[in-house]
Residue, then its C-alpha position, 0 to 999 in steps of 0.5 A: m683174865l681181862t674181859c672186854s666186849i667186842a665194842d670195847t676191844k675195838a675201841h681199845l685194841s692196842s691195850c688189849v693186844a698189849s695185855a695179851e702180849s704180856g701174858e694176860p689173856v683177853l676174853i672177848t664177849r658179845h652180849g655178855r657171852p664169851v665168843a673169842a679170846m686173845i692170847s700172846a703169840q707164845d701161848w698160841e705156839r704152846l697150844q699148837a704144840v699141845k694140839s699136834h701132840r694130843r693123839r700121842g699123849l703126854l709123853a709126846l710133850v716130854g721131849g721138850w724137857e731137859d730130863a725127858a729121857e729120865w722121865s720116859e724111863r720112869v714112866d716105862g718102869l711104872v707101866a711095866a710094873r703094873s699088874p696086867v690083871r686087877p683083882l675084883p673087889a670083895l663083895e660083902 
């Protein structure tokens, strides 16, 4: 990840954008502390997709995979096979 101060980012905006566009995020700092980040539009879209599915869990993201139905069935099978009551550990 490329790190630039605000002043450097202003002075080299085109190269910072090019770095972010090529997939290398740019961390923007003020007085040495991170204050913002520049990422590609593609990464931004992925983050927005994750954010919108966050409350529905990981399986909400599975729909984007080719074998999503198979994975969903596997997870459902694993959940169904779990014992609803877990035994307490032995106290010695």
